[in-house]
N, C-alpha and C positions, 0 to 999 in steps of 0.2 A: 363246156369251160375247161379251164387249165391249159390256156393257150400260152405258148412261148413266145416272147417279143425279143429280137435281137437288134441292137443298135451296132452298127460297124462304122469306125471312123475311117473314111476313105479320103479325107483331106490330106494333101502330101505333107505340109509343114504346119499345119494347125492342130493343137490338142483340142479336146472337148471333155465335158464332165456332165454326165446325165444325172440330174438330181430332181426328186418329186418334190412338188409343192402341195400334195394331197396329205392331208394330216392322218388319215387313216391307213396309210400304205407308203410309209418312208423308204427311200432307196437312195443310193448315191453310187455311181459307176467307179468313182475314182477317175483319175485323169486318164483318157484314152489317147494313145500315139496313133499315128497312121497304121492301119491294119489290124488294130485291136479292137475287141467286141466286148459287149456286155449284154447278158441275157437275163431276162426275168420270166417266171412263170405266174400268170394271173389266174388266181382260182376263184375270186369272187366277183360277181357283177357289180360294176360301178364305174365311174369316170376318174381317170387317173390323170392328172396334169402334170407336166414336167417341163424343165428348161435346162439350158445349157449354162452350168456354173460359171465357166469361163467367158461366155458370150450370152448374156441373159436376154439379149433381144431374140434368140433362137428358142423356140418352145414348141410344145405339141401336147396332144390330148390323146389317151387311150380310153376307148369305150369297150367295155366287156359286158356281153349281154348273155343271159341264160340260154 
């Protein structure tokens, strides 16, 4: 465990903001412009849901196993 996850905005003209919707591990990347990145280190096993605050139809799940 202790895996680092990095999101990189590679959209030329679109901003994104990665936000958790998992109550036990809250995070918010802030607005990411093209070329900007946001990294997190997940140290506990679990399922972590997230979405793009600016485009809520974009979402994902991170599963951390021991």
